[in-house]
N, C-alpha and C positions, 0 to 999 in steps of 0.2 A: 504494498497500501505506500502510496506518495501522498504526504500531506504538509500544509503547513498552517495547519488550525484553521484558516478561514473555508479552505478547499483542497476536498479528498479525492482523491482518485485512486479506485480501486480494481487494479487488471485483473480479468480472466481469460481464461483460451480463447482467445481469438476477438473478445469485446472488452468493456471497461464502465465502471460507475463513476460517473463525475456528478460528486457531490457537493451542496451547497452547506456548510457547516458552522451555522450560529442558530443550533437550536433553540437556545433559550430565549431567543426572539423571534421565532419561526421565521430562520433565515433571511430575516430581515437584510436589505441591503443597501452595504457602505463601500466607499470608495473603495479602500483594499480588496476588498473581498472581489468586487468587479476587476479589478486587475487581473487580480489571481487567476481568474476566470476565463477570461481573456486569455492569459498566458498557458493556462493550462488546456485550452481549446487547440491552443496552436501547436503543443508538444504532441497532442492524442493524433490531432489531421496530418501529423509527419510521421504518424508511428505505424510502420506500414502492419505490424499482428494486429493491428484492431480494427477490425471491420466495421464496428457500428460501436455505439455507445450510451445506457441509461443515464440519464438525463432526472435529477432525486432531490428534496431536501434530507436534512439529518432529521431523527427525530419527529418521523411520522406529518411533516406539512410541508408541502412546497416549497411555498416563498410566500411572504407577509406586504412583496412592496420595499420602497425604500426606506430607511429606520431615520425615520424624520426626526425619534429623540436624540438619534446623534447628531443628526445635520443641523437642529438649531440648539445643540450643549453651547456652553460660553465656556473661554474662547472657541469660535469654530472653527471645526479641523479643516486642517490645509486643504482638503480633496473635495471641501462640500463647494469651494466654485467653480468648479470644472466638472462637478457631476454629471450633467447633463455630457459635453466630450465621452465621458469615461462611460457611460451606460450605451451611448451612441457604439462607440467601438466595440464595445462586447455584444451588441447586437449586430452588426457586421460581421464580427469574428462568428456567431453564432450564423448568419445567413451563410458564408462563406464556405462552413466546415462540408468537407467532402463528401463524409458518411452517414449515417441514418442514425437520428437523436430520436432515439426514446425517451419520452419524457411520459416519470410515473408520476401523476397529480394527487399528492393527498391533501385532504383538510383544503388548502386555499393556494388560489395563486390569484393577489390581487394588485392593482396597479402596473408597478413596475415587474411585479411577478408575474402578472398575466403575460406580458410580452417575452418572458422566459419560457412558460409552455408553450405560449405560439409560436414556440419557434422549433416547437418538434416534429419531426415528420410523421412521427408515430404518437399519439398522446394516449397513454390508459390513466383513465381516471378512474379514485376511487366513489362507490355508489353515496358517500354524502359531503364528496369534495363539491365546492365551487370556484368560480374565474370569475372575478370583478374589475372593471375597465371603469372603476369608478371618478376619474378625474372631473368630470362635468360637474360634479357636487363642489368642487373645489376652483373651477375656473382654469385647471391648470392643462397642459397641452398633451396630446398624444402622440407623439408625431414617430415613435417606435410600434406602439401597440397598432396607429392604423395602418401602417407599413403589412404589420406581419396577418392583419386581418384581411386588407384588398388581397396577399399573395393567395392565402386560406380559403378565402371566403369571397362570396359577391355582395356585392354593395349594399344589396338589403341586408343581410348580416351582420355586416360590421355597423351599419347603422342602427340593428336592433341590441348588439353590447354596447357602445359606446353612447348613446344616448338614452339608453335607459338609465346607466351608469347603477344596475343591480349585482348584485349576485345571481350568476346563473350555471345553477346547479347540472352536476353530471351529466342526467338524463336528457337537457334540454343544449348541452353540447353536443350529447349525442346524436340527437335529432338533428340539429344545425350543420353537422358534418365535421364539428372542431375536434371532438374524440373520435378517436376507431372503437375503444370497445369502454364498457362500465365495466366493475369487476368488485366484489366486496372490499369493504377498506382493507381488510389484512393481507389482501393477495395482491396490490398493486404490483409492489417492488418485484413478486415474485415473477407478476404476468410479462411486467418490463422486461425482465431479464430473460425469462424465457425466448419473448423474441430477440432481445439482441442474441442469445446464442442461437436461433435461427441462423440469424442472419450471417453469422459468423463461419455455420456451417456452409454455406454457399459458396460457389468456386471464389477463391480469391479476388478479390474486385468487385463481384458483382453486385453485392448491395451498394458502392459507391457508384458503380458506373450508371444504375436504373435510376440513383437517388439523381444524379449528374441529368440523365435523358426527359426525367419528369419535370425539374425544374427548367432544363429549355425549353420546354412549353411555356412555361408563364410570361416568355419574350426579356426579361430583367436580367438583365448582365453585369448592373453597374449596381453593387451595394451602396457606395456611397450618395450615387443619388438617390436611390429608393429610401434610404435611411437621409430623410433632410435634416440638417441641421437646425437646432431649437435652442433659442434663445430667448421665450418666454422663460423667467425663475419665478413662476408662481409656485410651484412644488414646494420648493425649499422652505415656505411657511404655513404650508397648507394643514390643515388636519388631518391625520389617519384616515382611510378608508377602514370599516371592515369590522 
């Protein structure tokens, strides 16, 4: 196992787990965690022994979004002013990741956490889990969530998720085509792992090539343009949704 405390990488035969590791905060995001996540994606992308990854959170929850308690601490952490840039770079790294990402959605994926969940090529959701893009309640921007939703779903679905700003339960995510499967809460990680293991059993590189063929049909090749730069900083002073 590779670990720098904020991110864990657990390697298996042909696949790996990429784990957000702040369980005491429901894996809420801070700048250093995102920087390490981006770095870990680069390492795994270059590793020929890894055919697919399971992307999950430690402690039974996926991600509760940006950690606003840390963001609003006094004195402000040095990464606070550049968080939008750091998070955009993480989303670009996820977009460019050349191998299938199997997301394990346990409990919640809120706001920024929803963007990470939506980066999955296959999303497995626990039966009581939910996803929420709630920034409309704060007046905060949704550049990254909007980009993922436009890639993964049509405009009507993206509008329903973002304009309602509510919790979207697992069964609704499945109905909308955003979750591939809904399984009992205690089976999310094991089911996601079984899928990654299955992908690893195909001929070397096949899973990545098929992901590339599917992505090519979107007509999107420039992640730098797709994930537009965000200048509104309303997020930094908003109350947590969820």
